[in-house]
Backbone as JSON, one array per atom type, in Angstrom:
{
  "sequence": "MNNRMIRIAGLLSVAAVVVAVSGCVVTPPSVRPAYVEPAYAPPPGVVYVQPAYASPGPGYVWEYHAHYGWGWRHPQYGWHRGWR",
  "N": [[0.82, -1.13, -0.16], [1.93, 1.25, 0.75], [3.86, 1.72, -1.17], [2.15, 2.06, -3.4], [1.16, 4.57, -2.85], [3.28, 6.17, -2.94], [3.95, 5.72, -5.69], [1.58, 6.96, -6.86], [1.8, 9.66, -5.92], [4.39, 10.48, -7.26], [3.35, 10.47, -9.76], [1.28, 12.24, -9.64], [2.76, 14.33, -9.09], [4.3, 14.75, -11.32], [2.67, 15.16, -13.24], [1.44, 17.77, -12.32], [3.58, 19.25, -12.57], [4.06, 19.05, -15.53], [1.62, 20.29, -16.41], [1.92, 22.93, -15.29], [4.21, 23.71, -16.69], [3.42, 23.78, -19.1], [2.06, 26.03, -19.75], [4.15, 28.02, -20.53], [5.1, 27.73, -22.88], [5.97, 29.5, -25.72], [5.47, 31.07, -28.76], [7.35, 32.26, -31.41], [7.07, 36.05, -32.32], [5.43, 36.78, -35.37], [7.07, 38.2, -38.09], [6.9, 40.55, -40.24], [7.91, 41.86, -43.1], [8.56, 45.37, -43.83], [7.41, 47.66, -46.14], [9.16, 50.41, -46.79], [9.12, 53.83, -47.97], [11.12, 55.61, -50.15], [13.2, 58.15, -48.72], [13.97, 60.26, -50.16], [12.91, 61.5, -53.56], [14.02, 61.81, -56.84], [13.43, 64.87, -58.69], [11.11, 64.79, -61.71], [12.22, 63.25, -64.73], [14.97, 63.68, -64.1], [17.98, 61.59, -64.18], [18.85, 58.89, -62.24], [22.13, 58.64, -60.58], [24.69, 56.72, -59.36], [26.34, 56.84, -56.21], [29.92, 57.93, -56.3], [31.69, 57.47, -54.51], [31.86, 56.42, -50.95], [29.7, 57.27, -48.33], [30.42, 60.26, -46.63], [29.79, 60.55, -43.89], [27.75, 59.96, -41.33], [24.44, 60.26, -41.37], [24.45, 61.81, -43.81], [22.76, 62.17, -46.94], [22.23, 60.86, -50.37], [21.35, 63.01, -52.83], [19.85, 65.03, -55.21], [20.92, 68.25, -56.51], [19.86, 70.97, -58.1], [21.72, 72.43, -59.45], [24.12, 71.61, -59.43], [24.33, 68.75, -59.99], [23.98, 65.12, -58.74], [24.62, 64.26, -55.21], [26.22, 64.43, -51.87], [24.19, 65.33, -49.04], [23.74, 66.58, -46.05], [21.51, 67.23, -43.48], [21.75, 68.95, -41.44], [24.41, 70.08, -41.74], [24.62, 70.63, -44.6], [25.58, 70.62, -48.01], [28.05, 68.48, -49.0], [31.53, 68.92, -49.58], [31.17, 71.65, -49.96], [28.79, 72.85, -51.68], [26.36, 75.09, -52.31]],
  "CA": [[0.05, 0.02, -0.03], [2.83, 2.31, 0.95], [4.53, 1.78, -2.45], [1.43, 2.37, -4.37], [0.8, 5.7, -2.46], [4.37, 6.77, -3.27], [3.63, 5.67, -6.99], [0.49, 7.82, -7.15], [2.15, 10.81, -5.64], [5.11, 10.76, -8.34], [2.51, 10.49, -11.06], [0.58, 13.64, -9.58], [3.86, 15.69, -9.09], [4.78, 14.83, -12.92], [1.51, 15.67, -13.72], [1.45, 19.02, -12.06], [5.07, 19.92, -13.62], [3.57, 19.16, -16.9], [0.36, 21.6, -16.21], [2.58, 24.24, -14.75], [5.22, 24.17, -17.54], [2.96, 23.86, -20.66], [1.6, 27.3, -20.23], [5.13, 28.54, -20.8], [5.61, 27.48, -24.16], [5.77, 30.63, -26.47], [6.05, 30.93, -30.26], [8.02, 33.76, -31.67], [6.06, 36.72, -33.03], [5.53, 36.61, -36.64], [7.84, 39.24, -38.29], [6.65, 40.71, -41.59], [8.69, 43.11, -43.76], [7.62, 46.64, -43.93], [7.76, 48.55, -47.16], [9.59, 51.7, -46.58], [9.45, 54.6, -48.98], [12.49, 56.08, -50.11], [13.28, 59.54, -48.11], [14.05, 61.36, -51.46], [13.03, 61.09, -54.72], [14.7, 62.88, -57.72], [12.48, 65.43, -59.83], [10.87, 63.81, -63.23], [13.18, 63.56, -65.95], [16.47, 63.23, -63.75], [18.27, 60.32, -64.19], [19.76, 58.61, -60.9], [23.55, 58.6, -60.82], [25.14, 56.09, -58.09], [27.4, 57.53, -55.54], [31.18, 57.57, -56.92], [32.63, 57.06, -53.11], [30.92, 55.98, -49.68], [29.08, 58.77, -47.58], [31.19, 61.13, -46.02], [29.78, 60.41, -42.6], [26.56, 59.47, -40.51], [23.5, 61.58, -41.66], [24.26, 62.25, -44.99], [21.78, 61.32, -47.94], [22.54, 61.11, -51.56], [20.46, 63.8, -53.15], [20.03, 65.73, -56.49], [21.21, 69.16, -56.58], [19.55, 71.61, -59.2], [22.78, 73.07, -60.28], [25.65, 70.76, -59.65], [23.85, 67.35, -60.01], [24.23, 64.22, -57.52], [25.83, 64.79, -54.31], [25.84, 63.9, -50.62], [23.88, 66.46, -48.45], [23.55, 66.39, -44.5], [20.28, 68.33, -42.95], [22.14, 70.07, -40.3], [25.46, 70.71, -42.46], [24.57, 71.0, -46.13], [26.19, 69.96, -49.19], [29.44, 67.81, -48.96], [32.74, 69.55, -50.46], [30.75, 73.21, -50.0], [27.86, 73.34, -52.5], [25.35, 75.97, -51.65]],
  "C": [[0.69, 1.19, 0.09], [3.52, 2.71, -0.46], [3.51, 2.18, -3.36], [1.0, 3.77, -4.13], [2.1, 6.49, -3.39], [4.59, 6.77, -4.99], [2.5, 6.85, -7.64], [1.18, 9.31, -7.03], [3.27, 11.31, -6.58], [4.12, 11.0, -9.37], [1.78, 11.99, -10.89], [1.56, 14.82, -9.55], [4.32, 15.88, -10.49], [3.58, 15.57, -13.53], [1.45, 17.15, -13.33], [2.65, 19.93, -12.7], [4.68, 20.2, -14.73], [2.57, 20.26, -17.08], [1.35, 22.8, -16.15], [3.53, 24.69, -15.87], [4.47, 24.32, -19.18], [2.3, 25.24, -20.85], [2.65, 28.38, -20.6], [5.81, 28.6, -22.22], [5.02, 28.72, -25.05], [6.16, 30.71, -27.99], [6.42, 32.52, -30.5], [7.11, 34.65, -32.51], [6.37, 36.73, -34.73], [5.93, 38.04, -37.11], [7.45, 39.46, -40.11], [7.34, 41.94, -42.25], [7.96, 44.1, -44.02], [8.46, 47.17, -45.13], [8.05, 50.03, -46.54], [9.91, 52.55, -47.71], [10.6, 55.34, -48.91], [12.24, 57.63, -49.62], [13.24, 60.5, -49.34], [13.65, 60.82, -52.69], [13.31, 61.99, -55.71], [13.2, 63.43, -58.44], [12.23, 64.63, -61.07], [12.0, 64.47, -64.11], [14.66, 63.56, -65.39], [16.91, 61.86, -63.78], [19.3, 60.11, -63.11], [21.0, 58.14, -61.42], [23.92, 57.71, -59.42], [26.36, 56.89, -57.51], [28.83, 57.01, -55.93], [31.92, 56.86, -55.58], [31.54, 56.88, -51.93], [30.65, 57.37, -49.13], [29.98, 59.02, -46.76], [31.06, 60.73, -44.21], [28.12, 60.14, -42.18], [25.51, 60.7, -40.89], [23.23, 61.93, -42.77], [23.41, 61.35, -46.15], [22.2, 61.63, -49.33], [21.2, 61.64, -52.33], [20.83, 64.39, -54.35], [19.86, 67.27, -56.17], [20.96, 69.96, -57.81], [20.69, 72.03, -60.06], [23.94, 72.38, -60.76], [25.19, 69.09, -59.81], [23.54, 66.47, -58.75], [25.2, 64.81, -56.4], [25.45, 64.23, -53.05], [25.5, 65.48, -49.66], [23.44, 65.83, -47.07], [22.39, 67.62, -44.12], [20.82, 69.14, -42.26], [23.54, 70.73, -41.33], [25.53, 70.96, -43.83], [25.15, 70.07, -46.81], [27.74, 69.36, -48.69], [30.25, 68.66, -49.96], [31.8, 70.98, -50.7], [29.9, 73.66, -51.0], [27.07, 74.12, -51.68], [24.14, 75.68, -52.34]]
}
């Protein structure tokens, strides 16, 4: 009888652990790729030209200048290489 009680107590403890842990299973959130529109679009009729060299620093954006053409522009510091 004592052996039977130990077996039942063991099964109940295993069942309690399974019930307690089963709520901890979490599936990872589904990640969907987001479409981001470009920050800058050239005016109509302007041909895009790739940069000839890497960005001069953080914050610079490859933009079109009406007089000089394509170049790096920073929102705070202005055009790279002194364009106005």
